C-alpha positions as a LaTeX table, in Angstrom:
\begin{tabular}{lrrr}
\hline
Residue & $x$ (\AA) & $y$ (\AA) & $z$ (\AA) \\
\hline
Met1 & 10.93 & $-4.92$ & $-11.74$ \\
Leu2 & 12.00 & $-3.80$ & $-8.26$ \\
Arg3 & 11.30 & $-0.14$ & $-7.47$ \\
Thr4 & 13.50 & 1.02 & $-4.60$ \\
Gln5 & 15.00 & 4.24 & $-5.96$ \\
Lys6 & 14.39 & 7.63 & $-4.36$ \\
Ile7 & 11.75 & 9.90 & $-5.95$ \\
Pro8 & 12.91 & 13.44 & $-6.77$ \\
Arg9 & 11.27 & 16.16 & $-4.69$ \\
Glu10 & 10.58 & 18.21 & $-7.81$ \\
Asp11 & 8.61 & 15.45 & $-9.56$ \\
Leu12 & 4.92 & 16.19 & $-10.11$ \\
Phe13 & 2.13 & 14.28 & $-8.34$ \\
Gly14 & $-0.94$ & 12.94 & $-10.14$ \\
Leu15 & $-3.97$ & 10.79 & $-9.35$ \\
Phe16 & $-6.28$ & 8.31 & $-11.02$ \\
Phe17 & $-9.30$ & 6.71 & $-9.35$ \\
Val18 & $-10.17$ & 3.48 & $-11.16$ \\
Arg19 & $-12.32$ & 0.37 & $-10.80$ \\
Lys20 & $-12.80$ & $-2.95$ & $-12.56$ \\
Ser21 & $-15.97$ & $-4.80$ & $-11.58$ \\
Tyr22 & $-15.52$ & $-8.27$ & $-10.09$ \\
Gly23 & $-18.50$ & $-8.63$ & $-7.73$ \\
Thr24 & $-18.20$ & $-7.49$ & $-4.11$ \\
Asn25 & $-16.26$ & $-4.38$ & $-3.10$ \\
Trp26 & $-13.29$ & $-6.48$ & $-2.00$ \\
Asp27 & $-13.33$ & $-8.65$ & $-5.13$ \\
Ser28 & $-13.40$ & $-5.49$ & $-7.21$ \\
Tyr29 & $-10.60$ & $-3.83$ & $-5.23$ \\
Tyr30 & $-8.17$ & $-6.73$ & $-5.34$ \\
Gly31 & $-9.25$ & $-7.66$ & $-8.85$ \\
Thr32 & $-8.43$ & $-4.12$ & $-9.96$ \\
Ile33 & $-4.99$ & $-4.38$ & $-8.34$ \\
Asp34 & $-4.32$ & $-7.62$ & $-10.23$ \\
Ala35 & $-5.57$ & $-6.05$ & $-13.46$ \\
Leu36 & $-3.11$ & $-3.17$ & $-12.97$ \\
Arg37 & $-0.07$ & $-5.40$ & $-12.40$ \\
Pro38 & 0.98 & $-5.72$ & $-16.06$ \\
Leu39 & 1.08 & $-1.92$ & $-16.28$ \\
Leu40 & 2.87 & $-1.38$ & $-12.96$ \\
Glu41 & 5.47 & $-4.02$ & $-13.82$ \\
Ser42 & 6.08 & $-2.91$ & $-17.42$ \\
Glu43 & 9.40 & $-1.46$ & $-18.52$ \\
Asp44 & 7.83 & 1.49 & $-20.34$ \\
Phe45 & 5.89 & 2.46 & $-17.21$ \\
Ser46 & 8.99 & 2.16 & $-15.00$ \\
Lys47 & 10.98 & 4.39 & $-17.31$ \\
Thr48 & 8.24 & 7.03 & $-17.40$ \\
Val49 & 6.86 & 7.14 & $-13.84$ \\
Ser50 & 9.39 & 7.66 & $-11.06$ \\
Gly51 & 7.20 & 6.11 & $-8.37$ \\
Phe52 & 3.62 & 5.31 & $-7.34$ \\
Tyr53 & 1.49 & 4.13 & $-4.48$ \\
Leu54 & $-1.96$ & 2.54 & $-4.27$ \\
Ser55 & $-4.81$ & 2.87 & $-1.79$ \\
Tyr56 & $-8.48$ & 2.05 & $-1.34$ \\
Ile57 & $-10.94$ & 4.93 & $-1.24$ \\
Asn58 & $-14.68$ & 5.28 & $-1.92$ \\
Asp59 & $-15.05$ & 1.83 & $-3.52$ \\
Ser60 & $-12.24$ & 2.51 & $-5.99$ \\
Thr61 & $-8.50$ & 2.01 & $-6.30$ \\
Arg62 & $-6.55$ & 5.23 & $-6.11$ \\
Ile63 & $-3.33$ & 5.35 & $-8.12$ \\
Ser64 & $-1.05$ & 8.13 & $-6.90$ \\
Tyr65 & 2.02 & 8.63 & $-9.06$ \\
Phe66 & 5.12 & 10.78 & $-9.40$ \\
Val67 & 6.47 & 11.89 & $-12.74$ \\
Ser68 & 8.95 & 14.41 & $-14.09$ \\
Glu69 & 7.51 & 17.42 & $-15.90$ \\
Gly70 & 8.97 & 16.17 & $-19.17$ \\
Asn71 & 7.21 & 12.79 & $-18.88$ \\
Asn72 & 3.89 & 14.24 & $-17.74$ \\
Gln73 & 1.83 & 13.75 & $-20.90$ \\
Lys74 & 3.44 & 10.41 & $-21.74$ \\
Ala75 & 2.49 & 9.06 & $-18.31$ \\
Ile76 & $-1.14$ & 10.10 & $-18.71$ \\
Ser77 & $-1.28$ & 8.41 & $-22.13$ \\
Ile78 & 0.25 & 5.19 & $-20.78$ \\
Phe79 & $-2.33$ & 5.04 & $-18.00$ \\
Gln80 & $-5.35$ & 5.86 & $-20.13$ \\
Asn81 & $-4.39$ & 3.54 & $-23.00$ \\
Phe82 & $-3.95$ & 0.69 & $-20.53$ \\
Phe83 & $-7.29$ & 1.39 & $-18.83$ \\
Lys84 & $-9.06$ & 1.34 & $-22.20$ \\
Glu85 & $-7.33$ & $-1.85$ & $-23.31$ \\
Lys86 & $-8.10$ & $-3.74$ & $-20.08$ \\
Gly87 & $-11.65$ & $-2.45$ & $-19.50$ \\
Ile88 & $-10.74$ & $-0.55$ & $-16.34$ \\
Ser89 & $-13.12$ & 2.31 & $-15.58$ \\
Glu90 & $-11.55$ & 5.70 & $-14.89$ \\
Ile91 & $-13.73$ & 7.29 & $-12.20$ \\
Lys92 & $-11.83$ & 10.56 & $-12.01$ \\
Ala93 & $-8.33$ & 11.92 & $-12.36$ \\
Gln94 & $-6.08$ & 14.75 & $-11.23$ \\
Pro95 & $-3.35$ & 15.80 & $-13.68$ \\
Pro96 & 0.18 & 15.89 & $-12.27$ \\
Thr97 & 0.99 & 19.09 & $-10.38$ \\
Lys98 & 3.61 & 20.29 & $-7.92$ \\
Ser99 & 2.48 & 19.01 & $-4.54$ \\
Val100 & 3.66 & 18.50 & $-0.96$ \\
Val101 & 2.35 & 14.99 & $-0.33$ \\
Ala102 & 3.73 & 14.97 & 3.23 \\
Glu103 & 1.96 & 18.18 & 4.21 \\
Glu104 & $-0.34$ & 16.36 & 6.64 \\
Tyr105 & 2.17 & 13.58 & 7.39 \\
Gly106 & 5.04 & 15.44 & 9.02 \\
Gly107 & 5.52 & 18.46 & 6.80 \\
Glu108 & 7.55 & 19.50 & 3.80 \\
Glu109 & 10.90 & 18.62 & 5.40 \\
Leu110 & 9.88 & 14.94 & 5.25 \\
Glu111 & 8.64 & 15.06 & 1.64 \\
Glu112 & 11.39 & 12.98 & 0.01 \\
Arg113 & 11.37 & 10.37 & 2.77 \\
Phe114 & 7.58 & 10.14 & 2.68 \\
Arg115 & 7.52 & 9.72 & $-1.12$ \\
His116 & 10.08 & 6.95 & $-0.87$ \\
Phe117 & 8.18 & 5.21 & 1.93 \\
Leu118 & 4.92 & 5.29 & $-0.02$ \\
Ala119 & 6.50 & 3.75 & $-3.10$ \\
Leu120 & 8.32 & 1.14 & $-1.02$ \\
Glu121 & 5.34 & 0.07 & 1.11 \\
Thr122 & 3.25 & $-0.32$ & $-2.05$ \\
Gln123 & 5.87 & $-2.45$ & $-3.78$ \\
Ile124 & 6.22 & $-4.69$ & $-0.73$ \\
Gly125 & 2.44 & $-4.81$ & $-0.31$ \\
Leu126 & 1.93 & $-5.81$ & $-3.95$ \\
Glu127 & 4.28 & $-8.74$ & $-3.44$ \\
Leu128 & 2.53 & $-9.90$ & $-0.27$ \\
Ile129 & $-0.92$ & $-9.66$ & $-1.89$ \\
Lys130 & 0.27 & $-11.61$ & $-4.92$ \\
Glu131 & 1.80 & $-14.35$ & $-2.77$ \\
Asp132 & $-1.19$ & $-14.88$ & $-0.44$ \\
Leu133 & $-3.97$ & $-12.30$ & $-0.23$ \\
Leu134 & $-5.74$ & $-13.74$ & 2.83 \\
Tyr135 & $-2.48$ & $-14.09$ & 4.75 \\
Ala136 & $-1.51$ & $-10.51$ & 3.87 \\
Arg137 & $-4.85$ & $-9.13$ & 5.08 \\
Ile138 & $-4.63$ & $-11.11$ & 8.33 \\
Leu139 & $-1.05$ & $-9.90$ & 8.86 \\
Phe140 & $-2.16$ & $-6.28$ & 8.71 \\
Val141 & $-5.38$ & $-6.55$ & 10.67 \\
Thr142 & $-3.54$ & $-8.33$ & 13.50 \\
Tyr143 & $-0.90$ & $-5.62$ & 13.31 \\
Arg144 & $-3.60$ & $-2.98$ & 13.83 \\
Phe145 & $-5.50$ & $-4.68$ & 16.68 \\
Gln146 & $-2.71$ & $-6.57$ & 18.43 \\
Val147 & 0.76 & $-5.19$ & 17.63 \\
Tyr148 & $-0.12$ & $-1.51$ & 17.30 \\
Lys149 & $-2.84$ & $-1.48$ & 19.97 \\
Gly150 & $-0.70$ & $-3.46$ & 22.40 \\
Trp151 & 2.66 & $-1.74$ & 21.76 \\
Leu152 & 4.15 & $-5.09$ & 20.67 \\
Pro153 & 7.38 & $-5.47$ & 18.60 \\
Val154 & 6.87 & $-4.54$ & 14.94 \\
Arg155 & 9.94 & $-6.39$ & 13.63 \\
Ala156 & 8.85 & $-9.74$ & 15.07 \\
His157 & 5.43 & $-9.34$ & 13.45 \\
Phe158 & 6.44 & $-8.19$ & 9.98 \\
Glu159 & 10.02 & $-9.04$ & 9.10 \\
Pro160 & 9.76 & $-12.86$ & 8.77 \\
Thr161 & 6.95 & $-12.39$ & 6.24 \\
Phe162 & 8.78 & $-9.59$ & 4.40 \\
Leu163 & 11.91 & $-11.74$ & 4.12 \\
Arg164 & 9.92 & $-14.72$ & 2.90 \\
Tyr165 & 7.55 & $-13.10$ & 0.42 \\
Ser166 & 8.98 & $-9.72$ & $-0.64$ \\
Pro167 & 11.94 & $-9.61$ & $-3.06$ \\
Thr168 & 11.86 & $-5.83$ & $-2.71$ \\
Tyr169 & 12.38 & $-5.96$ & 1.06 \\
Val170 & 15.11 & $-8.58$ & 0.68 \\
Ser171 & 16.93 & $-6.33$ & $-1.80$ \\
Leu172 & 17.19 & $-3.48$ & 0.71 \\
Ser173 & 20.40 & $-2.88$ & 2.63 \\
Asn174 & 20.35 & $-3.59$ & 6.37 \\
Glu175 & 20.17 & 0.15 & 7.00 \\
Glu176 & 17.19 & 0.52 & 4.63 \\
Lys177 & 15.40 & $-2.42$ & 6.23 \\
Glu178 & 15.91 & $-0.90$ & 9.67 \\
Gln179 & 14.61 & 2.47 & 8.47 \\
Phe180 & 11.50 & 0.93 & 6.91 \\
Leu181 & 10.68 & $-1.02$ & 10.09 \\
Thr182 & 11.27 & 2.13 & 12.13 \\
Tyr183 & 8.67 & 3.96 & 10.05 \\
Leu184 & 6.20 & 1.12 & 10.68 \\
Glu185 & 6.87 & 1.27 & 14.40 \\
Arg186 & 7.10 & 5.00 & 15.05 \\
Ser187 & 5.02 & 6.67 & 12.34 \\
Pro188 & 1.37 & 5.58 & 12.78 \\
Ala189 & 0.08 & 8.01 & 10.15 \\
Trp190 & 2.54 & 6.60 & 7.61 \\
Thr191 & 1.76 & 3.00 & 8.54 \\
His192 & $-1.92$ & 3.74 & 7.98 \\
Met193 & $-1.10$ & 4.06 & 4.26 \\
Met194 & 0.18 & 0.47 & 4.10 \\
Val195 & $-2.66$ & $-0.89$ & 6.25 \\
Asn196 & $-5.20$ & 0.81 & 3.99 \\
Phe197 & $-3.55$ & $-0.54$ & 0.84 \\
Val198 & $-3.06$ & $-4.18$ & 1.89 \\
Leu199 & $-6.19$ & $-4.58$ & 4.03 \\
Gly200 & $-8.42$ & $-2.29$ & 1.97 \\
Trp201 & $-9.63$ & $-0.72$ & 5.21 \\
Asp202 & $-8.39$ & 0.78 & 8.46 \\
Tyr203 & $-9.80$ & 1.58 & 11.86 \\
Thr204 & $-8.99$ & 4.29 & 14.41 \\
Ile205 & $-8.33$ & 2.66 & 17.77 \\
Asn206 & $-7.18$ & 3.56 & 21.26 \\
Arg207 & $-3.56$ & 2.50 & 21.66 \\
Asp208 & $-4.05$ & 1.37 & 25.25 \\
Gly209 & $-1.62$ & $-1.52$ & 25.57 \\
Arg210 & $-4.33$ & $-4.21$ & 25.41 \\
Pro211 & $-4.08$ & $-6.42$ & 22.29 \\
Leu212 & $-7.40$ & $-7.85$ & 21.14 \\
Ser213 & $-7.92$ & $-11.59$ & 20.95 \\
Ile214 & $-8.63$ & $-13.21$ & 17.59 \\
Pro215 & $-12.34$ & $-13.75$ & 18.48 \\
Glu216 & $-12.59$ & $-10.04$ & 19.34 \\
Ile217 & $-10.99$ & $-9.07$ & 16.03 \\
Asn218 & $-13.24$ & $-11.45$ & 14.12 \\
Lys219 & $-16.31$ & $-9.72$ & 15.54 \\
Ile220 & $-15.01$ & $-6.40$ & 14.18 \\
Leu221 & $-14.28$ & $-7.98$ & 10.79 \\
Glu222 & $-17.83$ & $-9.33$ & 10.68 \\
Arg223 & $-19.33$ & $-6.01$ & 11.76 \\
Tyr224 & $-17.57$ & $-4.16$ & 8.96 \\
Ser225 & $-18.07$ & $-6.94$ & 6.37 \\
Leu226 & $-14.37$ & $-7.34$ & 5.58 \\
Gly227 & $-15.08$ & $-10.71$ & 3.98 \\
Phe228 & $-12.77$ & $-12.94$ & 6.02 \\
Gln229 & $-12.15$ & $-14.35$ & 9.49 \\
Ile230 & $-8.88$ & $-15.15$ & 11.26 \\
Pro231 & $-8.30$ & $-18.80$ & 12.24 \\
Leu232 & $-7.96$ & $-19.28$ & 15.99 \\
Gly233 & $-4.31$ & $-19.51$ & 16.99 \\
Trp234 & $-3.08$ & $-17.74$ & 13.84 \\
Lys235 & 0.52 & $-16.51$ & 13.97 \\
Pro236 & 2.74 & $-14.90$ & 11.31 \\
Thr237 & 4.81 & $-17.35$ & 9.27 \\
Pro238 & 8.25 & $-17.70$ & 10.91 \\
\hline
\end{tabular}
């Protein structure tokens, strides 16, 4: 089910930190995401939770979700029943409360836009990961070390892949597509959220106009044990 609706500013914000063991950190992270898909795509969940986003933190998958006050307890029950049924470990949780999620990402005046961006980038990211995990990770690590670092065009890097692999992106109006790409180009702190989710990692770099070569990026990937290398000559799918 596509999730592109706006999230009400008054909706509460809750957290779950979960993990399902599959071997290495990366196997566990992406395995946990796959284990969560039946929940995230279910009709009951979509009717109860107004939006959500995912991220990697401290060897666990963080589920951040928005819910109306009236659906608060139902949402918690849906999550916890699913975790128990699927053998997903709940590391810790934060019950839904009134929160300004954008407080450190532009301030309260951007709250509704930031909530919408987070839900949208997660939905698009879920579709890319499901289609081709390795490709998705390479797309975002080359964004970080080539496109972002080198001030290269964001649309040329991302949009062909979004159009090919993301039904959610395709369903957006031209204006919505333009706005989403603008966020990726002009809001580094916001884009970090999508890089962290899809890649399972991020890296603070000097945006100095010098894109790194693939061999240079591969050395960083090896140093931080990301679990993959980029083929020489790799380019995004046209």
